[in-house]
N, C-alpha and C positions, 0 to 999 in steps of 0.2 A: 309250283310255287316259287315265288321269287323270296328268300328272307329278306332281301333288302327292302324289297316293296309292301312285305303285308306281313312282318314278322311270323315265326312258329305255325306252323297250321293246328298244331292242339291249344297253343296259347288262344290264336285268332278265335277258333272255334268255339271255346270256354268263354270268352268275350263277346260274340257272337250271340252264343244261348240264353247269357242272362241279359242281352238287349244292352240299353244303355246307361245303368245304372252302376257299372263299374268305375267311372269317372268319377270320383268326390268333385261335388260342389265346390269346396275349397281349395281344389288342386291348385298349386302356384304357378303362375307363368311365370317362365325361365326371363324376359322383360324385366322381371319387378313388379307386378301386378297382378290380381285372379282376373283381369278384365282383358280379354283380345278385342282390340279393334278390328272387325271385319270393315271392307270396302266392296261396292259391287260397281262395276263395268257391266251394263246392260241388263234393262231392265225389262226385258221381257220376257214370255215364261217360262223360260228355262232359267232366267237370270233370279225371279220371283222364288222361285221351288230352292234353285241352289242357296239363297239365303236362309231360306226356311231349315233347309235340312243340314247348314251351320249352325243355326240357332237350337236345333233339334239336340244338335250332337254335342252339344257344350254351353250349359247355363252361363258360365263366364264369359261367353262371346256377346259382344255388342256390335249390332251393325252402325256404322257411324255415318257412312258417306255412299251415296250412290249418283250413279252416272248415266246417261242415255243419249243418244242424238236427240230426242226429243224433251223438253221439261216435262210436258203435261204426262208422260209417259211414266219417268220417275215420281211426280207425284202421287199418280193414278198406284203403284207399287208399294208406296212408302205407307200410302192408308192401307193399302189391304194388310203389308206385314205388320202394321201396329196394330191391326184387330186380332193379328195370330199372337205376335210377341210384343203384346206393350211397355214391358221391362227392358228388352232385350233392342227396342230399336230405338235408336238415340240418334235419328239423322235429322239435325237441325237444316232449316231454311239455306244456311250459309254453306251447306255439304250438301246441297243437290245441285249438280252439274249437269250440262248439256252441251252437247256439240261433238268435233271429232278429236278435240282434243282433250276432252271433259277427264278421259284418263288418269292423266296426270295429276290434278286436282285428288282425286282419289287416292292413289299411289300415297301424296303425301301426308293424306291423315291416317294411314292404316298400318295395321301390322300382317293385316293377311289380305289379299286382294283377290276377289273371286272375278272371274274373267269368263263371261256369259256372253259378247255380244256378237258381232258378225266376224266369223271365223277366219275371214281377211287376216284383221287385224289383231288374233291371238299372239301371233308371234310377237309382234311390235310390242303389245302391252306386256306380255309374258318377260320378253328383255328388261323391259324400262323396268316394273318390279324388283324383279332380282337385281338388277343394276342396282336399287335403291335400297337395298337390304331388305326386302319382305318377301314371307312367303307366300305361294300361290297355288291356288285350284283353279285349275283352267279346263273349262269343257270342251265335250270332241264337238269338230274335226281341230286337233290341234294348229293345224295348217291347211291351207287347202292347194299347195303348189310345192313343189321340190324346194325351188330356194326359201320358202318361207319352214318346210323343215329345219333346214340346213339352221335357222336364226333357232328353232324350238332345240334344236340337239347343242345349239352354243348356249344357250341360255339354260339348259339343265346341267350342263357341266360345269355352268358358271355357281349356278347352285350347291351343287357338291361341292364345292372350292369353300363355299361361302358358308357352309354347315346348313342351308334351307329347303326349308319343305318344299316341292312339288308335285301336287297330286293330279291324278289325272280324272277325267268325266265319265273315263270308259268303265263305269261302275261294277260290270260283271266280276271284274278280280274280285270283289269286294264281298261277294255274294258269297255265304258259306255252302249253300248245297251247290253252287257251281263247283266252288273250289273241291267240295269230297268228289262231285262227278268227276272234275279234271284228274285228280290224283287216284282215282282207282281205273281209269282209261289210261293214265301214263303207266301205272303197277298190272298191266296186260286183261283187264277183266273182259276186253271185247278183241284180244287179240291185235295184233297188226293193223294200224287204221288204213284203209284203203281209198274212201272218199268221205267227203264232208258235203253237205248239203246246208244253203245258208236262205235264209228269207226274210224281208223286210216288206212285206205288200200291206200297203193302207192308201186311204183317199192323202188327198193333197194336204201338207202341212203348213199350219200359219200364216192365214190369207190375210193381208192387211191392205184397203181400198186406197187410191190415194186421196189423199187430203188437202184441203186449197192452201196454197201460201206456200209447199213446198217447194224447191228448188228438184229437177230431177234425178240429181245425185240423191238427196235428201229423203225423195218418194223413194227410189229403188235402195235406197240402206236400210231405210223405215221396213220394211219388204224383204227382206234379204236373203232369204230362204230360196227366192225365186231368181235371183239372178247370179250367176255361175261366178261371176269375177268377187263378189263377195260372200257366198257360201261354199260355193266349191262343187254345188251339184249333191244329188242324193246319194252316191257311192260312199263320199265322205262323211255328209252331214247323217245318216240313216244306217246305211251297210258297213258301218267301221265298226258298228259293235260287235257284228256279226264274224267280221274278218279279224277282229282281234280275240275272237274265242275260239275261232281255228287256229287262229298262230299259236295261241296259249295250249290247243290240244296238241298239236303237232311239237311240240316243245320250243317254242319261240321260233320257229321256223319262217323264214321269208321264201317266197315265192321267188322260182328260176326267173317265171314269166308268166305273162296272160294274155290272152283275146276277149275282147268284149263287143257288146253290142248293144245300141240303143238307138233312142230318137223321141220326137214328140209326136206322138199321133193322134190325141185324143184334145189335151187340152188348148182352147183358143180364149185370146183375152190379156190384156195388158198386165192385170193381177197375175198372170203365171209366168211373165218375165221371160229368163232366157234359159230355162232348165230343161233337161229332158223330163219325161212324166215315166218310161220305163228303161230300167237296164239287163243285162245281164253278161255276167264276167266268170270267165274259166281261168284257174290258176292253177298251173303245174308245181308245186311243191317236190323237195326232193324225195328221194325212194317211188318217183314217180305216183305221188299222191295228189290227185287233182281234189278243187275246192270249185264246188258248182255255186256263183252266189247270184243271188236277183233281189232286185228292189222295185216296187213301182208305185207312183203317186196317182191314180186314178180311181174316180169315186165307181160305185154301183159296181165293184167287183171282187171278187175272192181273195180275203185276206188272209195274211198269217205270217208271223214272228215266229221262227223257228231257228235252230241248231241242231240237225242230226248227225251223225256221226256213223258212219259205216265200217266197221272191224273184218278182220276174216275170222272172230269166232262170235260174232256177235252183235250190236248197236245199240249208241245211248243218242236218247232227247235231251240235251243239256240243258236245256229251259225248261223242261219238266223235271229233271233230276234223275233221270231213271234210265237203268239199263235191261236189255232182254240178252238171250241167246244161251250159251253156256253157263253165262252167271245172270239173275236176274235181282234185280237191288233198286228199290225207291228211296228218295232221302225221306228222311221221317223227322228232321230237325225243326228247328222254331221257325216259322214265317219270322222274316226280317225285311227292313228296305236298305238294299244296298246304299240307295244312295242319301242317306245318312248315315250309311258306314263308314263311305268313304271320308265323309268328315269328322267322324269317330277318329278314324285313325290319322288325318292331320291335325287336331287337335291333340288327341293324345303325344303325338309325337313332338309337338310344339313345347308342351308342357314338362314334356321329359328330359329334352334339349338331345333327342335320338333323332334325328331329321329322317325323312323317306322322300323316295326322290322315284318317280314312276317314268323317268325319263327313255327307258331304253323301251320300252314296251309301248309308250306314247310316239314315241319316232318312226317305230317300226310299224306299227297298226296305221299310221294316218299315211304311212309313203303307202302301204302295200293297197290301201282305197284310192290315194289318187289316181295310182299307176294303172287301177280298174277305170276311173273314170276318164282319165285320157285314152286306154283303148275304146272305150265306148264313144268317146268324142270323134276319134279319129280312125277309125275302124283298123290301126295297127295293132299286130302284135308289140307289146312293149315288155323290154326283159329287166328283170331287177338291176343289173347292171349299168342300162343306160338311165333309168331313172334315179339311180344313188347318185348318177354323175352329172345330171342335169342341173341345171341353174336357169329353169323357166319360169316364168310368175305369170300371172294373170294380169294385166297392167292396169291401171298404174299400182306403183306401189303402196305399199299403206301407209307410209308417211307423208306421200303426195297427194292423198286424197282430202279434198273440201268441198265444200255445200254448190260451191257457185262453176267446180271444174267442167269441163266438158268429160259427159262419161261415156266407157267404153260401148256402151247398147244403147240403141234409141229407137221408140217404137216406128212403124211404118204411120202411113194413113189412116189404116184403121185399126193404129193402136197394140199391131203386134211386133212383139220383140224378135230379132234374129237369133235363130240356135244354130251351134254348127253345125255340119253336117257331113256324118262317116265318111271317107273315099274320098273326101275334099278335103277338110279339113285337115293342117299340118301344124303344131303346135311345138315338141322336143327338137 
């Protein structure tokens, strides 16, 4: 654990064990009001869920502004959230914003900004919010390319200087059962860690069909998970959770290098955009520890989400919170929702005036995912030194994106978008 990130282990586990009740409804906000105004950028499923998590975490939170590329999506999610939290959703019509510049309006209205739109824009929107003096919750991945990671690092450092909170959507760090399991691994319950297997295998994620009246860029952005230049593809989008847990288990280590493979084997049609449907990455960490990481988005296949750690004296299943071998142990603590708990930590820090900053592992884990994705795209071995020095970005730059621009990829006559070709594609 990192005390700057989550506070002391004992205090955190005690708070988690009693749920959310430890935060008094009357706790004063350091800004001078019991109400904390939250704005939401990105009204897809994750944005809606993150806003609900924020309101679950603190009765004094009010959702006051919402933005998305499409106005009807803003209104749809506002209606859905009002049904669940009628007293806390205070988003008037004049605080519903749409378009690529809508994020600026949300920042103006808010004390805390939830960033849950296409990951390409996370560094830009995060930096803008922090420059404006706002606390931020940023969904993963925090960037999709090395240039974006550098902006995230700069923004996190600025937040430290301005005493603002930065909380990451890498929610595993806030799960008390995972925290306890990792602590026991660090204390030697399975001996020296030899290897880790990470899996995120599932069907395709959030498919949005083309709608009439949208420009090509608007369509791609509305279906952003399936376009590499907007989402970063599935290693940063999904496997980043696993890779963050692996780095955590290895005491916040970064890999020395990796090699990966992947491609598009099954999925066809414009709705699947320009991303791969399978990836496999092997990372070499210090002390010759290897992390074998797999993700796949193909229907009608075997699915699994797991983090399995193999040690010299036993093994651990992190997501099952179980250790076997010379030591046998099973977590018996309370069932909690880490997606709520990360927001509990955020608002508690704001109200106490003791900011938290998840920047260290946000940057590290995002870059670990990006190097794996680029290795899969190109077929090259990628070293940590090389990816850390790179200024590569998927064009265009986020601040240059507008609805009428020429998109980076277009479909062919059959509606199929081009994908990168390992052994041919060169990026860095």
